[in-house]
C-alpha positions in Angstrom: 91.8 73.3 111.5 89.2 71.3 109.4 89.6 68.7 107.1 89.7 69.1 103.1 87.2 66.7 102.0 87.1 66.0 97.7 84.4 64.3 96.3 84.8 61.1 94.2 82.2 60.0 92.2 81.5 55.7 91.0 80.8 54.4 87.7 77.5 54.6 88.3 76.9 58.3 89.1 79.5 59.2 86.3 76.4 57.3 83.9 73.6 59.2 86.2 75.2 62.6 85.1 75.9 62.0 81.6 72.2 60.5 81.1 70.6 63.1 83.1 72.6 65.9 81.2 71.7 63.5 78.1 68.3 64.0 78.8 68.2 67.1 79.7 68.9 68.2 75.8 66.7 65.9 74.2 63.7 67.4 76.3 64.8 70.8 76.9 67.4 71.6 75.0 71.4 72.3 75.1 71.0 75.8 76.6 68.9 74.3 79.5 71.2 71.4 79.7 74.5 73.2 80.8 72.2 75.5 83.4 71.7 72.1 84.4 74.7 71.2 85.1 75.7 74.0 86.9 72.6 73.5 89.1 74.2 69.6 89.7 77.9 70.9 90.2 77.4 73.8 92.7 75.2 70.5 94.8 78.0 68.5 94.3 80.4 72.1 94.6 79.5 72.4 98.4 80.2 69.0 99.7 84.0 70.0 99.6 82.3 71.6 102.4 81.5 68.1 104.3 79.4 65.5 104.6 76.8 67.8 106.8 75.9 70.7 105.2 72.3 72.3 105.7 70.5 69.9 103.8 72.1 67.1 104.5 69.9 64.0 105.9 71.1 60.7 107.2 69.2 57.8 105.0 69.2 54.9 107.5 66.4 53.6 105.7 69.1 53.2 102.2 71.3 52.1 104.5 74.2 52.6 107.0 76.0 55.9 106.6 73.7 56.9 103.5 72.9 60.6 102.9 71.2 63.1 100.7 71.8 66.1 99.5 68.6 67.4 97.6 70.3 69.5 94.5 67.8 72.7 94.9 70.0 75.0 96.9 70.2 78.6 96.5 67.6 79.8 94.4 68.5 77.5 92.2 66.1 74.8 90.8 66.5 70.9 90.4 65.0 67.1 91.1 68.1 65.4 92.2 69.3 64.0 94.7 73.1 63.1 95.3 73.0 60.1 96.6 76.5 60.0 98.6 78.2 58.1 101.8 81.8 59.1 104.1 84.2 57.2 102.5 86.7 57.4 104.9 88.3 60.4 106.5 89.1 62.9 104.5 86.3 61.6 101.1 83.2 61.9 100.0 81.4 59.2 97.8 79.0 60.0 95.6 77.3 56.7 94.2 74.0 57.6 92.7 72.5 60.6 90.6 69.0 60.0 91.0 65.8 61.6 90.2 63.0 63.1 93.2 60.2 61.0 92.4 62.4 57.9 92.3 62.5 54.9 95.0 65.8 55.5 96.0 66.2 52.2 97.5 65.3 50.3 94.7 68.2 52.0 92.5 70.8 51.3 95.1 72.8 47.9 95.2 72.6 45.7 98.0 76.1 45.9 98.4 75.6 49.5 99.3 73.2 49.4 102.3 
C-alpha cells in the first residue's frame, strides 16, 4: 500500500498564490483568473500522489531536495512552477509558486537551498 501524501503551503507560497490571482484579475479579468486558479489547484492536487510525478524535476542547483512541477499539465496552459520539497515521509511542502521566466534561485530564501 502506498503513502498517502498531503501538501502543506508555506506562508510565502500562499502569498505567491494570492499575488498571481490578483495580477491575473487585473490583466486578464475574473474569468481567466478563475481558470488559472483551477489550473494551479489541479497541479497542487497532483502532488497528493507523491513527489515523483511525471513532469517533476529534481533541482539540486536550487538546494538539497528541491523539486519543481510546471503547472501546464493535462492540456492546461500556465506559466508557473510549483517549487517544493518532501518535508517528511508523508508531507510535501510547497515553498514558492514562481513564473517560469524568473531566475528561480534568486527567489528562494538561502536557508531553503
